[in-house]
ROSE-4610 file (N, C-alpha, C; in Angstrom, 1 decimal, always signed):
// ROSE-4610
residu = [M/M/M/D/D/D/E/E/E/A/A/A/P/P/P/K/K/K/V/V/V/A/A/A/P/P/P/D/D/D/F/F/F/E/E/E/K/K/K/R/R/R/R/R/R/R/R/R/A/A/A/K/K/K/N/N/N/V/V/V/A/A/A/I/I/I/A/A/A/L/L/L/T/T/T/L/L/L/A/A/A/G/G/G/F/F/F/C/C/C/A/A/A/L/L/L/F/F/F/Y/Y/Y/A/A/A/I/I/I/T/T/T/V/V/V/V/V/V/K/K/K/M/M/M/I/I/I/K/K/K]
num = [1/1/1/2/2/2/3/3/3/4/4/4/5/5/5/6/6/6/7/7/7/8/8/8/9/9/9/10/10/10/11/11/11/12/12/12/13/13/13/14/14/14/15/15/15/16/16/16/17/17/17/18/18/18/19/19/19/20/20/20/21/21/21/22/22/22/23/23/23/24/24/24/25/25/25/26/26/26/27/27/27/28/28/28/29/29/29/30/30/30/31/31/31/32/32/32/33/33/33/34/34/34/35/35/35/36/36/36/37/37/37/38/38/38/39/39/39/40/40/40/41/41/41/42/42/42/43/43/43]
x = [-75.1/-76.2/-75.6/-75.0/-74.5/-75.4/-76.5/-77.5/-77.3/-77.5/-77.4/-78.5/-78.3/-79.4/-80.5/-81.7/-82.8/-82.8/-83.0/-83.0/-84.3/-84.8/-86.0/-86.0/-87.1/-87.1/-86.8/-87.3/-87.0/-85.5/-84.8/-83.4/-82.7/-83.1/-82.5/-82.7/-83.9/-84.2/-83.3/-83.2/-82.3/-80.8/-80.4/-79.0/-78.8/-79.7/-79.6/-79.6/-80.4/-80.5/-79.2/-78.6/-77.3/-76.2/-76.2/-75.2/-75.3/-76.5/-76.7/-76.3/-76.5/-76.1/-74.6/-73.9/-72.5/-71.9/-72.5/-72.0/-72.2/-73.3/-73.6/-72.6/-72.3/-71.4/-70.0/-69.6/-68.3/-68.2/-69.2/-69.3/-69.2/-69.9/-69.9/-68.5/-67.8/-66.4/-65.5/-65.7/-64.8/-65.1/-66.4/-66.7/-66.1/-66.2/-65.7/-64.1/-63.4/-62.0/-61.6/-62.4/-62.2/-62.4/-63.5/-63.7/-62.6/-62.2/-61.1/-59.8/-59.5/-58.4/-58.5/-59.6/-59.8/-59.7/-60.3/-60.2/-58.8/-58.0/-56.6/-55.8/-56.1/-55.3/-55.6/-56.8/-57.2/-56.5/-56.4/-55.8/-54.3]
y = [+98.2/+98.3/+98.5/+97.5/+97.6/+96.9/+97.6/+97.0/+97.6/+96.8/+97.3/+98.3/+99.3/+100.2/+99.5/+99.9/+99.3/+99.9/+99.0/+99.5/+99.1/+100.0/+99.8/+98.5/+97.7/+96.5/+96.7/+97.8/+98.0/+98.3/+98.9/+99.1/+97.7/+96.8/+95.5/+94.7/+94.9/+94.2/+94.7/+96.0/+96.6/+96.2/+96.2/+95.8/+94.3/+93.5/+92.1/+91.9/+92.6/+92.6/+93.1/+94.1/+94.6/+93.6/+93.0/+92.0/+90.8/+90.4/+89.2/+89.6/+90.9/+91.3/+91.4/+91.8/+91.8/+90.4/+89.5/+88.1/+87.5/+87.7/+87.2/+87.8/+89.0/+89.7/+89.1/+88.9/+88.3/+86.9/+86.1/+84.7/+84.7/+85.7/+85.8/+86.1/+87.0/+87.3/+86.1/+85.4/+84.2/+83.2/+82.9/+82.0/+82.5/+83.8/+84.3/+84.1/+84.4/+84.2/+82.7/+81.8/+80.4/+79.9/+80.4/+80.0/+80.5/+81.7/+82.3/+81.4/+81.0/+80.2/+78.9/+78.2/+76.9/+77.1/+78.1/+78.3/+78.5/+79.3/+79.5/+78.3/+77.4/+76.1/+75.2/+75.2/+74.3/+74.7/+76.0/+76.5/+76.4]
z = [+144.7/+143.8/+142.4/+141.8/+140.5/+139.5/+139.3/+138.3/+137.0/+135.9/+134.6/+134.3/+133.6/+133.3/+132.4/+132.6/+131.8/+130.4/+129.4/+128.1/+127.4/+126.5/+125.9/+125.0/+125.0/+124.2/+122.7/+122.2/+120.7/+120.5/+121.5/+121.3/+121.4/+122.2/+122.3/+121.0/+120.5/+119.2/+118.1/+118.0/+116.9/+117.1/+118.4/+118.7/+118.2/+118.5/+118.2/+116.6/+116.0/+114.5/+113.9/+114.5/+114.0/+114.2/+115.4/+115.6/+114.7/+114.4/+113.5/+112.1/+111.6/+110.3/+110.3/+111.3/+111.3/+111.3/+112.0/+112.0/+110.6/+110.0/+108.7/+107.6/+107.7/+106.8/+107.0/+108.2/+108.5/+108.0/+108.2/+107.7/+106.2/+105.6/+104.1/+103.6/+104.2/+103.8/+104.0/+105.1/+105.3/+104.2/+103.9/+102.8/+101.5/+101.2/+100.0/+99.9/+100.9/+100.9/+100.8/+101.5/+101.4/+99.9/+99.3/+97.9/+97.0/+97.1/+96.3/+96.5/+97.7/+98.0/+97.3/+97.4/+96.7/+95.2/+94.6/+93.2/+92.8/+93.5/+93.2/+93.3/+94.2/+94.4/+93.2/+92.7/+91.6/+90.3/+90.1/+88.9/+88.9]
């Protein structure tokens, strides 16, 4: 009987929102470093 513990729906919603925020932040940093690299290559 290895069932995952039941979690409140609002907790799942907050967890998903936090994961999306982390993913967007990471993507933003990647885009920023890419843009800095391109600008440095042009100059």
